[in-house]
KOLTORPA-100783 format. One line per field, with one value per residue (C-alpha): residue number from 1; residue in one letter; x, y, z. Coordinates in pm, 1 decimal, always signed. Example, Ala and Ser with C-alpha at 12.3 -4.5 7.8 and 13.67 -1.06 7.14 Angstrom:
nr (1 / 2)
rest (A / S)
east (+1230.0 / +1367.0)
north (-450.0 / -106.0)
up (+780.0 / +714.0)
This chain:
nr (1 / 2 / 3 / 4 / 5 / 6 / 7 / 8 / 9 / 10 / 11 / 12 / 13 / 14 / 15 / 16 / 17 / 18 / 19 / 20 / 21 / 22 / 23 / 24 / 25 / 26 / 27 / 28 / 29 / 30 / 31 / 32 / 33 / 34 / 35 / 36 / 37 / 38 / 39 / 40 / 41 / 42 / 43 / 44 / 45 / 46 / 47 / 48 / 49 / 50 / 51 / 52 / 53 / 54 / 55 / 56 / 57 / 58 / 59 / 60 / 61 / 62 / 63 / 64 / 65 / 66 / 67 / 68 / 69 / 70 / 71 / 72 / 73 / 74 / 75 / 76 / 77 / 78 / 79 / 80 / 81 / 82 / 83 / 84 / 85 / 86 / 87 / 88 / 89 / 90 / 91 / 92 / 93 / 94 / 95 / 96 / 97 / 98 / 99 / 100 / 101 / 102 / 103 / 104 / 105 / 106 / 107 / 108 / 109 / 110 / 111 / 112 / 113 / 114 / 115 / 116 / 117 / 118 / 119 / 120 / 121 / 122 / 123 / 124 / 125 / 126 / 127 / 128 / 129 / 130 / 131 / 132 / 133 / 134 / 135 / 136 / 137 / 138 / 139 / 140 / 141 / 142 / 143 / 144 / 145 / 146 / 147 / 148 / 149 / 150 / 151 / 152 / 153 / 154 / 155 / 156 / 157 / 158 / 159 / 160 / 161 / 162 / 163 / 164 / 165 / 166 / 167 / 168 / 169 / 170 / 171 / 172 / 173 / 174 / 175 / 176 / 177 / 178 / 179 / 180 / 181 / 182 / 183 / 184 / 185 / 186 / 187 / 188 / 189 / 190 / 191 / 192 / 193 / 194 / 195 / 196 / 197 / 198 / 199 / 200 / 201 / 202 / 203 / 204 / 205 / 206 / 207 / 208 / 209 / 210 / 211 / 212 / 213 / 214 / 215 / 216 / 217 / 218 / 219 / 220 / 221 / 222 / 223 / 224 / 225 / 226 / 227 / 228 / 229 / 230 / 231 / 232 / 233 / 234 / 235 / 236 / 237 / 238 / 239 / 240 / 241 / 242 / 243 / 244 / 245 / 246 / 247 / 248 / 249 / 250 / 251 / 252 / 253 / 254 / 255 / 256 / 257 / 258 / 259 / 260 / 261 / 262 / 263 / 264 / 265 / 266 / 267 / 268 / 269 / 270 / 271 / 272 / 273 / 274 / 275 / 276 / 277 / 278 / 279 / 280 / 281 / 282 / 283 / 284 / 285 / 286 / 287 / 288 / 289 / 290 / 291 / 292)
rest (X / X / X / X / X / X / X / X / X / X / X / X / X / X / X / X / X / X / X / X / X / X / X / X / X / X / X / X / X / X / X / X / X / X / X / X / X / X / X / X / X / X / X / X / X / X / X / X / X / X / X / X / X / X / X / X / X / X / X / X / X / X / X / X / X / X / X / X / X / X / X / X / X / X / X / X / X / X / X / X / X / X / X / X / X / X / X / X / X / X / X / X / X / X / X / X / X / X / X / X / X / X / X / X / X / X / X / X / X / X / X / X / X / X / X / X / X / X / X / X / X / X / X / X / X / X / X / X / X / X / X / X / X / X / X / X / X / X / X / X / X / X / X / X / X / X / X / X / X / X / X / X / X / X / X / X / X / X / X / X / X / X / X / X / X / X / X / X / X / X / X / X / X / X / X / X / X / X / X / X / X / X / X / X / X / X / X / X / X / X / X / X / X / X / X / X / X / X / X / X / X / X / X / X / X / X / X / X / X / X / X / X / X / X / X / X / X / X / X / X / X / X / X / X / X / X / X / X / X / X / X / X / X / X / X / X / X / X / X / X / X / X / X / X / X / X / X / X / X / X / X / X / X / X / X / X / X / X / X / X / X / X / X / X / X / X / X / X / X / X / X / X / X / X / X / X / X / X / X / X / X / X / X / X / X / X / X / X / X / X / X / X)
east (+6382.8 / +6653.6 / +6985.1 / +7174.8 / +7014.3 / +7079.8 / +7444.7 / +7482.0 / +7315.4 / +7554.2 / +7852.8 / +7739.4 / +7662.0 / +8005.7 / +8204.3 / +8016.7 / +8053.3 / +7862.3 / +8176.0 / +8377.0 / +8091.4 / +8064.6 / +8432.3 / +8395.9 / +8094.1 / +8257.6 / +7964.8 / +7919.3 / +7825.5 / +7497.0 / +7388.6 / +7449.8 / +7270.3 / +6970.2 / +6959.4 / +6965.7 / +6683.9 / +6473.7 / +6528.0 / +6429.6 / +6114.4 / +6016.3 / +6062.7 / +5921.6 / +6216.0 / +6530.3 / +6837.7 / +7119.1 / +7170.4 / +7391.7 / +7688.8 / +7949.7 / +8183.5 / +8011.4 / +7682.0 / +7549.7 / +7310.3 / +6970.6 / +6799.0 / +6613.2 / +6944.5 / +7072.7 / +6761.7 / +6795.7 / +7169.1 / +7126.0 / +6851.4 / +7043.7 / +7364.9 / +7189.5 / +7001.8 / +7316.1 / +7501.3 / +7222.4 / +7220.5 / +7599.7 / +7571.9 / +7313.5 / +7538.2 / +7841.5 / +7659.2 / +7628.5 / +7986.9 / +8204.2 / +8526.3 / +8839.6 / +9093.7 / +9400.2 / +9728.1 / +10032.0 / +10351.5 / +10672.0 / +10891.2 / +11237.0 / +11345.3 / +11670.8 / +11638.0 / +11689.8 / +11492.4 / +11305.4 / +10963.8 / +10787.2 / +10893.5 / +10851.9 / +10505.4 / +10403.0 / +10536.0 / +10372.6 / +10043.7 / +10025.4 / +10121.7 / +9843.1 / +9586.6 / +9678.2 / +9676.8 / +9332.0 / +9339.8 / +9710.2 / +9840.7 / +10181.3 / +10447.2 / +10755.9 / +11053.3 / +11428.7 / +11605.3 / +11792.9 / +11467.1 / +11298.9 / +11078.2 / +10920.9 / +11135.1 / +11375.0 / +11443.4 / +11815.9 / +12133.2 / +12315.4 / +12597.6 / +12358.2 / +12247.2 / +12267.3 / +12368.5 / +12072.3 / +11876.1 / +11760.2 / +11813.8 / +11589.9 / +11732.4 / +11481.9 / +11660.0 / +12007.9 / +12115.4 / +12416.3 / +12577.0 / +12683.3 / +12856.3 / +12622.4 / +12803.9 / +12704.8 / +12632.0 / +12919.2 / +13175.1 / +13468.9 / +13373.0 / +13052.3 / +13243.7 / +13363.5 / +13158.3 / +13250.5 / +13455.4 / +13791.6 / +13917.4 / +14204.9 / +13944.5 / +13874.9 / +14214.2 / +14134.0 / +13771.0 / +13523.2 / +13325.1 / +13024.3 / +13077.2 / +12751.8 / +12730.7 / +12607.0 / +12655.5 / +12772.9 / +12919.5 / +13124.8 / +13257.4 / +13390.3 / +13510.4 / +13699.4 / +13932.5 / +14010.8 / +14103.5 / +14328.1 / +14505.8 / +14578.2 / +14685.4 / +14406.6 / +14286.4 / +13952.0 / +13858.4 / +13584.5 / +13351.3 / +13074.3 / +12974.3 / +12597.8 / +12347.4 / +12061.4 / +12049.1 / +11833.4 / +12088.0 / +12370.1 / +12190.0 / +12114.5 / +12486.2 / +12563.9 / +12304.1 / +12458.1 / +12798.4 / +12955.3 / +13078.3 / +12996.3 / +12824.1 / +12762.1 / +12393.1 / +12189.5 / +12091.1 / +11725.4 / +11516.0 / +11394.3 / +11749.2 / +11792.0 / +11508.3 / +11685.8 / +11859.7 / +12063.2 / +12244.5 / +12427.3 / +12498.0 / +12818.4 / +12924.6 / +13234.6 / +13498.3 / +13730.2 / +13508.4 / +13165.5 / +12969.2 / +12655.0 / +12428.5 / +12177.2 / +11863.1 / +11654.1 / +11418.6 / +11584.1 / +11398.9 / +11458.6 / +11385.0 / +11187.7 / +10939.6 / +10671.6 / +10369.7 / +10124.2 / +10191.9 / +10563.1 / +10496.7 / +10290.2 / +10562.9 / +10826.5 / +10621.1 / +10571.0 / +10943.8 / +11025.5 / +10779.5 / +10941.3 / +11300.4 / +11499.9 / +11275.5 / +11498.0 / +11637.8 / +11551.9 / +11188.3 / +11273.3 / +11246.8 / +11392.9 / +11219.9 / +11359.0 / +11534.0 / +11650.8 / +11984.8 / +12140.8)
north (+9805.6 / +9849.3 / +10028.3 / +9707.5 / +9668.7 / +10032.7 / +10004.0 / +9701.9 / +9900.6 / +10193.4 / +9957.7 / +9804.1 / +10148.7 / +10283.7 / +9970.8 / +9891.6 / +9525.2 / +9273.9 / +9077.3 / +9388.8 / +9517.8 / +9180.4 / +9192.1 / +9547.7 / +9453.6 / +9127.5 / +8909.2 / +8643.9 / +8743.9 / +8541.0 / +8709.5 / +9054.8 / +8968.6 / +8846.6 / +9170.8 / +9377.6 / +9168.3 / +9212.2 / +9587.5 / +9595.9 / +9396.2 / +9623.6 / +9937.4 / +9781.9 / +9891.1 / +9756.0 / +9912.7 / +9759.6 / +9628.4 / +9321.4 / +9345.1 / +9084.3 / +9254.4 / +9430.5 / +9617.3 / +9952.2 / +10163.7 / +10254.5 / +10594.1 / +10460.7 / +10364.7 / +10718.8 / +10852.0 / +10610.4 / +10670.4 / +11024.8 / +10924.0 / +10617.4 / +10812.2 / +11074.1 / +10810.8 / +10604.5 / +10920.6 / +11011.7 / +10663.2 / +10670.9 / +11013.5 / +10883.8 / +10588.9 / +10813.8 / +11042.0 / +10751.4 / +10624.9 / +10711.5 / +10879.6 / +10672.3 / +10830.0 / +10936.5 / +10767.4 / +10966.7 / +10780.2 / +10932.8 / +10697.4 / +10807.5 / +10669.1 / +10672.4 / +10688.2 / +10412.3 / +10160.1 / +10022.3 / +10172.9 / +9838.9 / +9671.8 / +9990.4 / +10053.0 / +9700.5 / +9735.8 / +10075.0 / +9960.6 / +9661.6 / +9884.9 / +10131.0 / +9851.5 / +9702.9 / +10027.7 / +10186.3 / +10561.5 / +10564.0 / +10905.3 / +10817.7 / +11085.9 / +10993.0 / +11207.1 / +11222.3 / +10965.3 / +11247.3 / +11398.9 / +11301.7 / +11001.3 / +10689.0 / +10451.4 / +10456.9 / +10233.4 / +10270.2 / +10079.4 / +9903.6 / +10160.1 / +10442.2 / +10289.2 / +10518.4 / +10417.3 / +10290.8 / +10173.8 / +9819.9 / +9707.3 / +9448.8 / +9349.7 / +9347.1 / +9341.0 / +9250.7 / +9425.6 / +9367.7 / +9625.6 / +9587.2 / +9808.8 / +9971.5 / +10023.7 / +10171.3 / +9905.4 / +10036.4 / +9999.7 / +9761.5 / +9602.8 / +9466.8 / +9161.9 / +9069.8 / +8828.6 / +9019.4 / +9322.0 / +9295.8 / +9578.6 / +9629.0 / +9721.2 / +10041.7 / +10185.4 / +10500.5 / +10381.7 / +10664.7 / +10649.5 / +10831.5 / +10896.6 / +10878.9 / +10985.7 / +10905.1 / +10540.3 / +10253.4 / +10069.6 / +10369.2 / +10406.4 / +10050.3 / +10051.9 / +10381.6 / +10323.5 / +9974.7 / +10117.7 / +10368.6 / +10093.0 / +9920.2 / +10245.0 / +10210.1 / +10547.6 / +10569.5 / +10870.5 / +11044.3 / +11214.2 / +11334.1 / +11348.0 / +11320.3 / +11182.1 / +11002.3 / +10664.1 / +10804.4 / +11070.7 / +10819.3 / +10583.9 / +10872.5 / +10948.2 / +10579.7 / +10559.2 / +10866.6 / +10697.5 / +10940.8 / +10667.5 / +10368.8 / +10373.2 / +10154.4 / +10068.7 / +9823.7 / +9514.2 / +9605.8 / +9383.9 / +9648.0 / +9751.2 / +9414.4 / +9508.6 / +9817.9 / +9798.7 / +10117.2 / +9994.6 / +9668.2 / +9529.1 / +9344.9 / +9169.9 / +9305.3 / +9049.0 / +9058.4 / +9285.7 / +9217.0 / +9538.0 / +9489.7 / +9664.4 / +9551.1 / +9759.8 / +9730.4 / +9890.5 / +10092.9 / +10202.1 / +10280.1 / +9997.5 / +10236.0 / +10297.3 / +10031.1 / +10183.5 / +9950.6 / +10087.0 / +10022.2 / +9666.8 / +9605.4 / +9751.1 / +9532.9 / +9220.9 / +9323.0 / +9376.5 / +9041.1 / +8877.7 / +9057.2 / +8949.8 / +8801.0 / +8920.6 / +8883.1 / +9210.7 / +9100.8 / +9191.1 / +9555.0 / +9875.4 / +10220.4 / +10550.5 / +10875.1 / +11071.2 / +10762.6 / +10776.8 / +10541.3)
up (+9096.6 / +9358.4 / +9395.0 / +9328.9 / +8985.0 / +8906.4 / +9006.5 / +8775.1 / +8496.8 / +8547.9 / +8537.5 / +8206.7 / +8062.1 / +8151.1 / +8062.9 / +7741.8 / +7826.6 / +8038.6 / +8126.0 / +8219.7 / +8434.4 / +8608.4 / +8698.5 / +8828.3 / +9041.7 / +9158.6 / +9049.6 / +8785.0 / +8432.5 / +8435.7 / +8760.8 / +8617.2 / +8292.6 / +8493.1 / +8692.9 / +8371.0 / +8217.8 / +8531.3 / +8515.3 / +8148.3 / +8221.0 / +8508.7 / +8299.2 / +7982.7 / +7770.0 / +7607.0 / +7765.7 / +7563.5 / +7213.2 / +7214.7 / +6977.5 / +6876.2 / +7122.4 / +7409.9 / +7421.6 / +7299.6 / +7514.8 / +7371.0 / +7402.1 / +7706.3 / +7863.0 / +7806.6 / +7983.1 / +8275.7 / +8321.7 / +8451.4 / +8698.9 / +8817.2 / +8875.0 / +9089.1 / +9291.2 / +9361.3 / +9463.6 / +9706.6 / +9858.5 / +9902.9 / +10062.8 / +10312.1 / +10403.4 / +10442.0 / +10685.3 / +10931.7 / +10901.6 / +11198.3 / +11083.1 / +11131.2 / +11362.2 / +11166.9 / +11256.5 / +11150.5 / +11069.0 / +10936.3 / +10736.9 / +10623.8 / +10287.8 / +10100.3 / +9724.1 / +9467.5 / +9670.4 / +9368.2 / +9304.4 / +9252.4 / +9574.3 / +9779.7 / +9636.4 / +9728.7 / +10082.9 / +10142.0 / +9989.6 / +10226.2 / +10519.4 / +10436.4 / +10409.3 / +10746.9 / +10947.9 / +10966.5 / +10917.7 / +10831.5 / +10731.4 / +10591.6 / +10552.1 / +10348.9 / +10449.0 / +10408.1 / +10630.5 / +10804.8 / +10935.3 / +11261.3 / +11185.3 / +11334.4 / +11126.7 / +10834.0 / +10535.5 / +10479.0 / +10402.5 / +10682.9 / +10654.7 / +10749.5 / +11079.4 / +11382.4 / +11732.6 / +11932.3 / +11627.0 / +11552.6 / +11192.7 / +11022.4 / +10679.5 / +10393.2 / +10055.2 / +9935.7 / +9613.9 / +9390.1 / +9160.7 / +8800.3 / +8548.0 / +8294.5 / +7963.8 / +7625.7 / +7359.1 / +7145.2 / +7425.1 / +7364.7 / +7697.6 / +7543.5 / +7419.0 / +7768.2 / +7976.1 / +8293.1 / +8395.7 / +8572.8 / +8792.3 / +8546.5 / +8283.3 / +8477.2 / +8374.5 / +8169.4 / +8147.4 / +8085.5 / +8408.5 / +8550.3 / +8921.8 / +9117.4 / +9479.7 / +9733.0 / +9640.8 / +9861.2 / +9563.3 / +9457.2 / +9812.5 / +9787.1 / +9427.0 / +9406.0 / +9705.8 / +9575.4 / +9235.3 / +9412.8 / +9606.3 / +9275.4 / +9110.8 / +8855.5 / +8731.2 / +8551.9 / +8340.8 / +8544.4 / +8294.7 / +8529.0 / +8894.8 / +8944.6 / +9194.4 / +9023.3 / +8853.5 / +8575.8 / +8479.6 / +8503.3 / +8265.9 / +8032.4 / +8007.8 / +7958.4 / +7681.0 / +7517.4 / +7515.9 / +7766.3 / +7996.8 / +8218.5 / +8558.3 / +8862.3 / +8904.5 / +9113.2 / +8918.7 / +8874.7 / +8649.8 / +8407.4 / +8316.3 / +8147.3 / +7913.0 / +7778.4 / +7441.7 / +7494.4 / +7807.6 / +7878.8 / +8226.6 / +8314.4 / +8633.8 / +8807.8 / +8912.7 / +9214.5 / +9422.7 / +9573.3 / +9532.5 / +9736.3 / +9981.5 / +10240.2 / +10280.4 / +10592.0 / +10838.8 / +11115.0 / +11427.9 / +11791.4 / +12032.1 / +12253.8 / +11972.0 / +12019.2 / +11842.4 / +11670.9 / +11319.2 / +11365.5 / +11485.9 / +11171.0 / +10948.3 / +11115.8 / +11048.5 / +10685.3 / +10642.4 / +10801.6 / +10561.8 / +10266.8 / +10343.3 / +10054.1 / +9772.3 / +9467.6 / +9335.8 / +8980.3 / +9051.3 / +9113.7 / +8917.9 / +8964.3 / +8913.1 / +8771.8 / +9044.1 / +9232.8 / +9408.4 / +9658.4)
């Protein structure tokens, strides 16, 4: 027997399925079945009872499992003792909130895979860092800005709101409208002054920071709120999204960095961001605590 056979055995034992173990071990199901049969023949025992769905370990399999686990652990320990440690590469990335957890997770995952030994520190965009993912309005003098995503804003309303029957929202509809103010928010900074110029006065019911709290108040019927048009909001039954006419409420999010910073991790991140440009905002999600 060899370690490879034992590792296949452990996978089948833990998964309770030949097909699931094959996927875990990245081999074909027939190859794994052959390895298990060879192991059974060598030991002179039956290790698994085949069931209509999956397999069930025998008493001999229970006995072998403990030995196999210890042996595989020892082999992995021997291999690890000869592996040269990868030099850590620290990188501080400043992030605003409400970036969309799905798209940010994908970007950071790819970044981590491409930079060996990356030790990534996510910090507030106001802290000293190697690069920042921010809105165009937050760009500092001397920074280069590479656009990544373009987001639009909509009005989130309670399902019982009279506005639910309208196909879109006019600025005049904000007169005396129960509204949740959310700051900081680029869309609010554009909408509220425009309402003032038109002498339109909404009924401000709350002043909060996070999207999650804003949506909670909308769901409770307290008022309406401006939110980015993230895909998963369209799946909610307690909140409706409406387009706003007469005013384009949008933001551009991008990577900001100083031109003098030419480290290899930053070059890789720039290329990833350039490759990511124009991903549709409908593929995004927000996470509790997000602000923008």
